[in-house]
C-alpha positions in Angstrom: 80.1 227.8 156.3 83.4 227.6 154.6 83.6 225.0 151.8 80.3 223.5 151.0 76.6 224.4 151.4 74.2 224.6 154.3 70.7 225.4 155.2 70.3 229.0 156.4 68.2 228.6 159.5 69.1 231.7 161.5 69.0 235.3 160.5 72.8 235.5 161.0 73.2 232.6 158.5 70.7 234.1 156.1 72.4 237.4 155.9 75.9 235.9 155.6 75.4 233.2 153.0 74.7 235.0 149.8 74.4 235.1 146.8 74.7 231.3 146.7 74.4 228.9 149.6 78.1 228.0 149.2 81.4 229.5 150.4 84.9 228.9 149.2 87.4 227.6 151.8 89.9 230.0 153.2 87.7 233.1 152.8 88.8 234.6 156.2 92.6 234.4 155.7 93.2 237.6 153.7 95.5 240.2 155.5 92.7 242.9 155.4 90.2 240.7 157.2 91.0 242.6 160.4 91.1 246.1 158.9 89.4 248.9 160.8 87.4 250.0 157.8 85.9 246.5 157.5 85.2 246.2 161.2 83.5 249.6 161.3 81.0 248.9 158.5 80.7 245.1 158.3 81.1 243.7 161.8 77.8 242.8 163.3 77.8 243.2 167.2 74.6 241.2 167.5 75.6 238.1 165.5 79.4 238.4 165.9 79.7 237.9 162.1 81.2 240.1 159.4 77.9 240.9 157.7 75.9 244.0 158.7 72.6 245.5 157.5 72.2 249.2 156.8 68.9 250.9 156.0 67.5 254.4 155.8 64.7 255.1 158.2 61.3 254.2 156.7 62.9 252.8 153.6 61.8 249.6 151.9 65.3 248.8 150.5 68.3 247.8 152.5 72.1 247.3 152.1 74.3 244.5 153.5 78.0 245.1 153.8 80.2 242.0 154.2 83.7 241.6 155.5 85.5 238.2 155.3 82.5 236.0 155.8 82.7 234.2 152.4 79.7 235.9 150.9 79.7 236.8 147.2 81.0 233.6 145.7 80.5 233.7 141.9 81.1 230.8 139.4 84.1 232.6 137.8 86.1 232.9 141.0 87.1 230.7 143.9 86.8 232.9 147.0 85.4 236.2 148.0 85.4 238.9 150.7 84.2 242.5 151.0 80.9 241.8 149.2 78.1 244.5 149.2 74.5 243.9 148.4 71.6 246.4 147.8 68.2 244.8 148.2 66.1 247.3 146.2 62.7 245.8 146.9 60.5 242.6 146.7 59.8 241.2 143.3 57.9 238.3 141.7 59.8 235.2 140.7 60.6 234.8 137.0 62.3 232.3 134.8 65.9 232.9 133.7 66.3 234.5 130.3 66.8 232.0 127.5 70.0 233.2 125.9 71.1 229.9 124.4 69.4 230.8 121.2 71.9 233.5 120.3 75.3 232.9 118.7 78.7 234.6 118.6 78.8 237.4 116.1 75.1 238.3 116.4 75.9 241.1 118.8 77.1 244.0 116.6 76.5 247.6 115.7 74.2 249.3 116.4 74.3 247.1 119.5 70.5 247.1 120.0 69.7 243.4 119.3 68.4 240.9 121.8 71.5 238.9 121.2 73.5 241.8 122.7 71.1 242.4 125.6 69.9 239.0 126.6 72.7 238.1 129.1 72.4 241.6 130.6 68.6 241.8 131.2 68.0 242.2 134.9 66.6 239.2 136.8 65.1 239.0 140.3 67.4 237.5 143.0 66.2 234.5 145.0 67.7 234.6 148.5 69.4 231.3 149.6 67.7 229.9 152.7 64.5 232.0 152.6 63.7 231.8 148.9 62.3 235.4 149.0 62.7 237.3 145.8 64.2 240.7 145.3 65.4 243.3 142.9 69.1 243.2 143.7 72.3 244.9 142.9 75.7 243.8 144.2 79.5 244.2 143.9 82.7 244.1 145.8 83.7 247.1 147.9 87.1 248.5 148.8 88.8 251.1 150.9 90.2 254.6 150.1 93.4 254.5 148.2 93.0 250.9 147.1 92.3 249.8 143.5 88.8 249.3 142.5 88.1 245.5 142.7 87.5 245.2 138.9 90.6 247.2 138.3 92.6 244.8 140.6 91.0 241.9 138.7 92.4 243.4 135.5 89.1 243.5 133.7 90.0 244.6 130.2 87.0 247.0 130.0 88.1 248.9 133.2 90.4 251.3 131.4 87.4 252.3 129.3 85.5 253.2 132.4 88.5 255.3 133.6 88.8 257.0 130.3 85.1 258.0 130.5 85.6 259.7 133.9 85.8 257.2 136.8 88.5 258.4 139.1 90.7 256.5 141.6 89.2 255.9 145.1 91.8 258.4 146.5 90.7 261.1 144.1 87.1 260.9 145.4 88.5 262.1 148.7 88.8 260.6 152.2 89.5 261.9 155.7 92.0 259.8 157.7 90.1 260.9 160.8 86.9 259.0 159.6 86.4 255.6 161.1 85.8 254.0 157.7 85.5 255.0 154.0 84.2 252.5 151.5 83.8 252.5 147.7 81.8 250.1 145.7 80.6 249.6 142.1 77.3 247.9 142.0 75.9 245.9 139.1 72.4 244.4 138.5 71.7 240.8 139.1 71.1 238.7 136.0 70.1 235.0 135.4 70.2 233.3 132.1 70.0 229.7 130.9 69.6 226.8 131.3 72.6 225.9 129.2 73.0 222.4 127.8 75.9 220.6 129.5 76.4 223.2 132.2 76.7 222.1 135.8 76.9 224.7 138.5 75.6 222.4 141.2 78.5 223.2 143.5 77.2 226.7 143.8 73.4 226.0 144.0 73.7 223.2 146.5 70.6 221.0 146.7 67.0 221.5 147.5 67.8 221.3 151.3 69.8 224.5 151.0 66.7 226.5 149.9 63.5 227.1 151.9 61.3 226.3 148.9 63.6 224.0 147.0 66.0 224.9 144.2 64.9 228.2 142.7 64.6 227.0 139.1 63.6 223.4 139.8 65.3 220.7 137.7 66.8 223.3 135.4 68.7 225.1 138.2 72.1 223.6 137.8 72.3 224.8 134.2 71.3 228.4 135.1 74.0 231.1 135.3 73.3 233.9 137.8 75.7 236.7 138.7 76.1 240.4 139.3 76.6 241.7 135.8 80.1 243.1 135.6 80.5 241.4 132.2 81.3 243.3 128.9 78.4 244.2 126.7 79.4 241.9 123.8 79.5 238.8 126.1 77.5 236.7 123.6 80.3 236.9 121.0 82.5 234.4 122.7 83.9 231.8 120.3 85.5 228.6 121.8 89.2 228.7 121.1 88.9 232.3 119.8 87.7 235.6 121.0 86.6 235.6 124.7 84.9 238.9 125.8 85.2 237.9 129.4 89.0 238.3 129.2 89.4 240.5 126.1 86.5 242.9 125.6 86.9 246.6 126.3 83.1 247.2 126.1 81.6 248.3 129.4 78.8 246.4 131.2 75.6 248.2 130.3 74.7 249.2 133.9 76.6 250.2 137.0 76.4 252.4 140.0 79.4 253.9 141.9 79.0 254.7 145.6 81.1 256.3 148.4 80.2 255.4 152.0 81.6 257.1 155.1 81.4 256.4 158.8 82.7 259.3 160.8 83.2 257.8 164.3 83.5 254.2 165.5 80.6 254.7 167.8 78.3 256.1 165.1 75.3 254.0 164.2 74.8 255.5 160.7 76.9 256.0 157.6 76.7 258.7 154.9 76.5 257.6 151.3 76.7 259.3 147.9 76.1 258.0 144.4 79.2 259.4 142.7 78.8 257.9 139.2 76.6 255.7 137.1 75.9 254.2 133.8 72.3 253.4 133.0 71.1 251.1 130.3 70.1 254.1 128.2 73.5 255.8 128.6 76.2 255.7 126.0 78.9 256.1 128.6 79.7 256.6 132.3 78.3 259.8 134.0 79.9 261.6 137.0 77.2 262.4 139.6 79.4 263.8 142.4 77.9 266.6 144.5 74.7 266.8 146.5 73.8 265.8 150.0 73.8 262.1 149.6 71.8 259.8 151.8 72.1 258.3 155.3 71.9 254.6 156.3 71.2 253.4 159.9 72.8 250.3 161.3 70.4 247.4 161.7 72.2 244.6 163.7 69.1 242.4 163.8 68.4 243.2 160.1 65.1 243.4 158.3 62.9 240.3 157.9 64.5 238.0 155.5 
């Protein structure tokens, strides 16, 4: 629920409280919380909540589109809406990456060192409430004609992405006759730490918020987990000096850009396209528009969590 943590006993709670078992207060007060785009892709008729599962027939992965349900809280922001998750598949638990051993200035050309990459290595996601473990990508979605969420957040690296070919949401096209058009940039989930002196307990909650206890035991509160929209040279932060989080123009190492369309309000499926991406091995963003895309079916009851 809003403000605080809770145990996720029902499937409706489980799908809505992610990626931490905590929500900021006031998450349902934004003007767009009643938008038709949101209601057409995020409102769940079975649970009456703004969190809806979509999945291709026979697929092992699934997507969750959120409206104004408070999902998506990260430790560098106070409230969230329009969160989108891609559960790629089940994975085994692993410890967070130990990045505390690296220091500012160690990430430099040719940008191949572990100091550069440590905070960007993918990690499995532990689901609040169920403690199941997944490969997981996530981000914030928006509507046609709106700014990209990281553009609206004034990420200093976002102009670099635009210079490399990312277009505005409007330029990717949308039909006013469609019931909903959504755009999202997804990033891989990463976990690193624990960091000495860090305390993110307000986000992790306590062992009662997790089916099998805190995911990293006594070290959990010092672990930093997030979808990785951080600049590549993140490790080079110097207290009182250069802060990549607010200054770097280097792109995150991986991202996927999707367009999703629901034609009619009564439709039970949406059409999706991967319209751009940057893989870890890519030197820059690549346009991938064209092709037939993929279809996702509405799953009001959701897959097993």
